[in-house]
N, C-alpha and C positions, 0 to 999 in steps of 0.2 A: 136679356139678363139683367139682373138687378144687383146693386151692391148689398153688402151685409146689413146695412141699416134700411133696407127696404126700398131706397132710392135708386134711380137708374145711374149706372156709372157714367162719368163725365166722358164724352166722346173726344178724342184728341184730334186737332187739326194737323195738317202737314207741318205747319210752322211750329205747334207744340212739340210734335216729335223730332223736328230737326234742331230745336233749341234746348232740348232736354240734355242736361249734364249728365250723360250715362257712361262715360269712360272715366274710370276711377284711377286715382294715384295714391302712392303709398312712399313715404320716405323711409329708405333703409340705410341703416349704419352699415359702413363697410370700413372696419378698422385697418384692414390691410391696406386701404387706399387714404386712410387718414381723415375720413369724414363721412358724409352721407351722400346718397344720390336720390333723385326723384324717379321712381319707376311707375310708368303709366301703362295701363293696360292697352292692348292693341285694339284698333277698331278693325272692322272687317277688311279694309283694303290692306292694313299692314299684316293681318293674319294671312292674306293671300300672297303677299311679298314673302313671308316667312316659308309658307307651303312651297312655294315656287322655289325659293332658294335651297330648301332641304330635300325635296322630293320632285321626281319626275312626274310627267302627266299621268302615268299608270300607277302612281303610288310607290314607286320604288325609291329607296333612299339614294339621293345624289351624293351626299357628304356623310362622312362619319358622324355618328350620333353625338360625339363630343362637340362638334361644331354648333350644334343646336344651342348650347349655352351662350357663347359669344354672339350668335345671331340674335337671340332674345334681348341680350344687353344692347346691342345695336339699335334694335327696334324700339325698345321700351324705356331707355334711360333719357330723360328730358331735363330742360332747363325749367326755370318757374314759370315761363310763358308756354311750356307745352312743346318747345322746339327740340327735336332729337339732338343729342349731343355727338351721335355718331352717324356714319354712313355705312351702308353695306360694304363699301370698299374698305372699311377699317376693322371688319371682321377678324382678318388674320392679325391684325395688330391686338385686338382684345383677347385673341387665342393665346398670346403670349404672356397674359396676366395670370395671377393666381388663380387656380382652379377653385379654391375655397371661396374667394371673393366673387369670381364670376358665378359660380353655382348659387351662392347667396342670393345674388341679384335676380338671376335666371328663375329660381324658384318662385319668387315674388312675382315675376313677369308672367309665369305660367299660371299661377293662382288668380292673378288680376284678368288674364286674357283667356283662359280656358277653365272657367269655374267648374264645368263638369269633369275635369281631370285634376283639380286640385287635391284631392286626397291622396292621389298617387305622387304628387309634388316632383314630378319628373320633367325634364326638359326634353327637347328634341321630340316634342309631340308630333305625332303624324297626323296627316288629314283624316285619317279614318277615326281618330280619337275625338274628332270634333265634327258636328254637323254642318259648320260652316267652314268652307275652305277656299 
């Protein structure tokens, strides 16, 4: 295969792939919370954690779909260093926050983590909505 300019494409090494900054972030204004948060797209490992939290091995929903939004917030809101602000054990606490604020953040998390689902802009994405689970 050749690149568009006729030259061979650069072959990536393992180190190139592992060092590539391919997880995107976006700052989201959340007026209900009085400021902004950094939403980071999930890596594959976090997508697995999300799927295991929401769905059983056979794809049946384990939790109500509304719990998907707080779970996405817990998995995707990070500090400046990329460290998550929440743990999965805090999902119930996040479920007590404004659904408008949580949904706003969750929609960005879905767009960054499940780009193939982004036009739907829905949280509670099932493993079948994504080729990677």
